[in-house]
C-alpha positions as CSV (number, residue, x, y, z in Angstrom):
1,M,95.5,-63.3,30.1
2,R,98.5,-63.7,32.4
3,V,98.0,-65.1,35.9
4,R,100.3,-63.9,38.6
5,E,102.2,-66.9,39.9
6,S,103.9,-67.1,43.3
7,F,107.6,-66.2,43.8
8,S,108.1,-69.6,45.6
9,R,106.9,-71.5,42.6
10,D,109.3,-69.6,40.4
11,L,112.1,-70.5,42.8
12,L,111.1,-74.1,42.6
13,R,111.2,-74.0,38.8
14,L,114.7,-72.5,38.9
15,F,115.9,-75.2,41.2
16,V,114.3,-77.9,39.0
17,W,115.7,-76.7,35.7
18,Y,119.0,-75.6,37.2
19,P,120.7,-77.5,38.8
20,L,118.3,-80.5,39.5
21,R,117.9,-81.2,35.8
22,L,121.6,-81.4,35.1
23,V,121.9,-84.1,37.8
24,A,118.6,-85.9,37.3
25,E,119.0,-86.5,33.5
26,R,122.2,-88.4,34.2
27,L,120.7,-90.7,36.8
28,P,119.7,-94.3,36.1
29,P,116.0,-94.3,35.1
30,R,114.8,-96.0,38.3
31,A,116.9,-93.8,40.5
32,A,115.4,-90.7,38.8
33,V,111.8,-92.0,39.4
34,A,112.7,-92.6,43.1
35,L,114.1,-89.0,43.4
36,Y,111.0,-87.5,41.8
37,R,108.7,-89.5,44.1
38,A,110.7,-88.4,47.1
39,M,110.3,-84.8,46.1
40,G,106.6,-85.3,45.9
41,R,106.5,-86.9,49.4
42,L,108.5,-84.0,50.8
43,H,106.2,-81.5,49.2
44,A,103.2,-83.3,50.7
45,A,104.8,-83.2,54.2
46,L,105.3,-79.4,53.8
47,S,101.8,-78.8,52.5
48,R,99.4,-80.0,55.1
49,G,96.6,-77.7,54.0
50,R,96.9,-78.8,50.4
51,A,97.2,-82.4,51.5
52,G,93.9,-82.1,53.3
53,R,92.1,-80.7,50.2
54,I,93.5,-83.5,48.1
55,A,92.3,-86.1,50.6
56,I,88.8,-84.7,50.3
57,A,89.0,-84.7,46.5
58,A,90.2,-88.3,46.5
59,R,87.3,-89.3,48.7
60,A,84.9,-87.6,46.3
61,V,86.4,-89.8,43.5
62,N,86.1,-92.9,45.6
63,P,83.9,-92.5,48.8
64,A,84.9,-96.0,49.9
65,L,88.5,-95.1,50.6
66,A,89.6,-96.0,54.1
67,E,91.7,-93.5,56.0
68,A,95.0,-95.1,55.1
69,E,94.0,-95.3,51.4
70,A,93.1,-91.6,51.4
71,E,96.5,-90.8,52.9
72,Q,98.1,-92.9,50.2
73,A,96.1,-91.1,47.5
74,V,97.6,-87.8,48.8
75,L,101.1,-89.1,48.5
76,D,100.4,-90.6,45.1
77,A,99.0,-87.2,43.9
78,F,102.2,-85.3,44.9
79,A,104.5,-88.1,43.6
80,T,102.5,-88.4,40.3
81,H,102.8,-84.7,39.7
82,Y,106.6,-84.7,40.1
83,V,107.2,-87.8,38.1
84,N,104.9,-86.6,35.3
85,Q,106.5,-83.2,35.1
86,L,110.2,-84.3,35.5
87,I,110.4,-87.7,33.7
88,V,110.8,-85.7,30.5
89,F,114.5,-85.5,31.5
90,Q,114.8,-89.3,31.0
91,L,112.5,-89.7,27.9
92,P,114.9,-88.6,25.2
93,R,117.4,-91.3,26.3
94,L,114.9,-94.2,26.2
95,T,115.9,-96.9,23.6
96,A,114.6,-100.3,22.7
97,A,117.3,-101.7,24.9
98,N,116.6,-99.8,28.1
99,F,113.0,-98.7,28.1
100,H,112.1,-101.7,30.3
101,E,114.0,-100.0,33.2
102,L,111.0,-97.6,33.4
103,L,108.1,-99.3,31.7
104,E,106.6,-102.8,31.1
105,I,104.3,-103.0,28.1
106,D,101.5,-105.5,27.8
107,G,99.4,-105.9,24.7
108,L,101.9,-105.1,22.0
109,D,100.4,-107.9,20.0
110,R,97.1,-106.0,20.0
111,L,98.8,-103.0,18.6
112,G,100.5,-105.2,16.0
113,L,97.2,-106.7,14.9
114,A,95.5,-103.3,14.8
115,L,98.2,-102.0,12.4
116,A,98.1,-105.1,10.2
117,H,95.2,-103.8,8.2
118,G,97.2,-100.8,7.2
119,R,94.9,-98.0,8.5
120,G,96.8,-97.2,11.7
121,A,95.7,-97.1,15.3
122,V,94.6,-94.4,17.8
123,I,95.7,-94.9,21.4
124,P,93.6,-92.8,23.8
125,I,95.3,-92.4,27.1
126,G,94.0,-90.6,30.2
127,H,95.7,-88.0,32.3
128,F,96.8,-90.7,34.7
129,G,100.4,-91.3,35.8
130,P,103.3,-90.1,33.6
131,T,101.4,-89.7,30.4
132,Q,104.3,-89.2,27.9
133,M,106.3,-92.2,29.0
134,P,104.4,-94.7,26.8
135,L,104.7,-92.4,23.8
136,A,108.5,-92.3,24.2
137,A,108.8,-96.1,24.8
138,L,106.7,-97.0,21.8
139,G,108.7,-94.5,19.7
140,A,111.9,-96.1,20.9
141,L,110.6,-99.5,19.8
142,G,110.2,-98.2,16.3
143,F,106.5,-97.5,16.1
144,P,105.7,-94.5,14.0
145,M,104.3,-92.2,16.7
146,V,102.4,-88.9,16.5
147,Q,101.0,-87.3,19.7
148,I,98.3,-84.7,19.6
149,G,99.3,-82.5,22.6
150,H,98.8,-79.0,23.8
151,L,102.0,-77.1,24.8
152,S,101.2,-73.5,25.8
153,D,102.9,-70.8,28.0
154,E,99.6,-69.1,28.6
155,G,99.3,-68.0,32.3
156,L,102.9,-68.7,33.1
157,S,105.2,-66.2,34.8
158,F,108.3,-64.8,33.1
159,V,110.4,-67.6,34.7
160,G,107.8,-70.1,33.7
161,R,107.9,-69.0,30.1
162,R,111.6,-68.4,29.6
163,V,112.9,-71.3,31.6
164,A,110.4,-74.2,32.2
165,F,108.4,-73.8,29.0
166,R,111.3,-73.2,26.7
167,L,113.5,-76.0,28.1
168,R,110.5,-78.5,28.2
169,A,109.9,-77.9,24.6
170,R,113.5,-78.7,23.8
171,Y,113.3,-82.0,25.7
172,E,110.0,-83.0,24.1
173,A,111.4,-82.3,20.7
174,R,114.0,-85.1,21.4
175,I,111.3,-87.7,22.1
176,P,111.1,-90.2,19.2
177,A,107.7,-89.0,18.2
178,R,106.1,-86.0,16.5
179,I,104.0,-83.8,18.7
180,V,101.4,-81.8,16.9
181,P,98.9,-79.3,18.3
182,P,95.1,-79.8,18.5
183,G,93.2,-78.2,15.6
184,P,95.8,-77.9,12.8
185,G,97.5,-81.2,13.9
186,V,94.4,-83.2,13.2
187,R,94.8,-83.2,9.5
188,L,98.4,-84.4,9.8
189,A,97.2,-87.1,12.3
190,L,94.6,-88.3,9.8
191,T,97.3,-88.6,7.0
192,H,99.6,-90.4,9.4
193,L,96.9,-92.9,10.4
194,R,95.9,-93.6,6.8
195,A,99.6,-94.4,6.1
196,G,99.5,-97.0,8.9
197,G,100.9,-94.9,11.7
198,V,100.0,-94.6,15.4
199,V,98.4,-91.5,17.0
200,M,98.4,-91.1,20.8
201,T,96.1,-88.5,22.3
202,T,94.6,-87.8,25.7
203,A,91.1,-88.9,26.4
204,D,90.3,-86.4,29.1
205,D,91.2,-82.7,29.5
206,G,94.3,-82.0,31.7
207,P,94.1,-79.5,34.6
208,G,94.1,-75.9,33.3
209,Q,94.1,-77.0,29.6
210,P,91.6,-75.4,27.2
211,A,89.1,-77.8,25.7
212,F,89.4,-78.4,22.0
213,G,86.9,-79.9,19.6
214,H,83.7,-81.8,20.3
215,H,83.0,-82.9,23.9
216,A,80.4,-84.9,25.7
217,T,79.5,-85.2,29.4
218,V,79.8,-88.6,30.9
219,E,79.3,-90.0,34.4
220,F,82.6,-90.4,36.1
221,P,84.0,-91.0,39.7
222,G,83.6,-87.7,41.5
223,G,80.8,-86.4,39.3
224,A,80.0,-85.7,35.6
225,L,83.0,-85.0,33.4
226,S,83.3,-83.3,30.1
227,V,85.5,-85.4,27.8
228,P,86.7,-85.0,24.2
229,L,85.2,-87.1,21.4
230,G,88.3,-86.5,19.3
231,P,90.1,-89.9,19.8
232,A,87.0,-91.8,18.6
233,R,86.2,-89.4,15.8
234,L,89.8,-89.5,14.6
235,A,89.7,-93.3,14.5
236,L,86.4,-93.4,12.7
237,S,87.5,-90.8,10.1
238,A,90.7,-92.7,9.3
239,G,89.2,-96.2,9.5
240,A,91.8,-96.8,12.3
241,A,91.6,-99.1,15.3
242,L,90.9,-97.5,18.7
243,V,93.2,-99.2,21.2
244,P,92.9,-97.9,24.7
245,G,96.1,-97.5,26.8
246,F,96.3,-97.5,30.6
247,L,99.2,-96.9,33.0
248,E,99.4,-98.8,36.2
249,P,102.1,-99.9,38.7
250,G,104.6,-102.3,37.2
251,R,105.8,-105.6,38.5
252,D,109.5,-105.5,37.4
253,A,109.6,-101.8,36.5
254,P,108.1,-98.7,38.1
255,F,105.3,-98.6,35.6
256,R,103.3,-100.8,33.3
257,F,101.5,-99.8,30.2
258,V,98.5,-101.9,29.1
259,L,97.2,-101.8,25.5
260,D,93.7,-103.0,26.1
261,A,91.3,-104.7,23.7
262,P,90.3,-102.4,20.8
263,I,86.9,-100.7,21.1
264,I,84.9,-101.8,18.1
265,P,82.8,-99.2,16.3
266,P,79.1,-99.9,16.8
267,Q,77.0,-100.8,13.7
268,G,74.0,-98.9,12.4
269,M,75.0,-95.5,13.9
270,D,76.2,-92.3,12.3
271,R,79.7,-91.0,13.1
272,D,78.7,-88.7,15.9
273,A,76.6,-91.4,17.7
274,A,79.3,-94.0,17.2
275,A,82.0,-91.6,18.5
276,L,79.9,-91.0,21.6
277,A,79.4,-94.7,22.2
278,M,83.1,-95.5,21.8
279,T,84.1,-92.6,24.1
280,R,81.7,-93.9,26.8
281,A,83.2,-97.4,26.4
282,F,86.7,-96.0,26.9
283,M,85.6,-93.9,29.9
284,A,83.9,-96.9,31.6
285,R,87.3,-98.8,31.5
286,Y,89.2,-95.7,32.6
287,A,86.8,-94.9,35.5
288,D,87.6,-98.2,37.2
289,R,91.3,-97.3,37.2
290,V,90.7,-93.8,38.5
291,A,88.5,-95.0,41.3
292,S,91.1,-97.6,42.3
293,R,94.0,-95.2,42.3
294,P,92.6,-91.6,42.5
295,G,96.1,-90.2,43.4
296,W,97.3,-91.1,39.9
297,W,94.6,-89.0,38.3
298,H,95.7,-85.5,37.3
299,G,92.2,-84.3,38.1
300,L,93.4,-83.9,41.7
301,E,96.3,-81.7,40.6
302,T,94.3,-78.5,40.8
303,H,94.7,-78.7,44.6
304,L,98.5,-79.0,44.6
305,F,99.2,-75.3,44.0
306,S,95.9,-73.7,45.0
């Protein structure tokens, strides 16, 4: 079913993809991030009603937020949206020599140890910050990366389909990783893991995205959340390590990607029970990060264009 999108949103798309894209993709990486964040702050200043709804949503995620923290969460939500959507202009140009201009990576030794047994690693990552940046950086470093990701033009306007969707697909195809769809891509991902590869997949459903596969409901900041069991089930099926990945602000770069301690499969459980336990363990680590920086969580994004 097609949803009628606003004329103003299509105008913004046209501006972003022509001419902003042609300028932004040639900027130094840090300058590009600064530009995208500035665009988000400008959007926030021009959208007081939406900003108010986002502040309410941020307080639902973390009721302890002070007034200044809620205002920062609003700015973060707008900035995160723009960086997440537009950083794709920079990702095809990331190399092992320059990725550090955008991203610090902690815990590469954990990934190396996980891959040493030859059965691959699954990296679950939340919809939190610019989610494709770690995929591109790890690919640039030479890791054999596959991403399970959903790219669909469902619900987009004519401009959304023929401009934004079409061009985004071209840029994503240039990222040094293979992106496969949920469902049919799972068999390929299993084969890739059994050959010692790395699969990155989101551990929560993005705004407006259809839910695929097995899900469970877990307690989460802001209320119960339905989350996919796919990352844990994939790791268990392949005998691969489950190595959580988390984005956060960097010290010497705009962002930092932390490869956390692997989640060990519990003993004495069947696969379904083990997948649920491992998913809950990931979500407990993820929840702390969402509560501390609610504006980074894409769960607030539904309020940006409502």
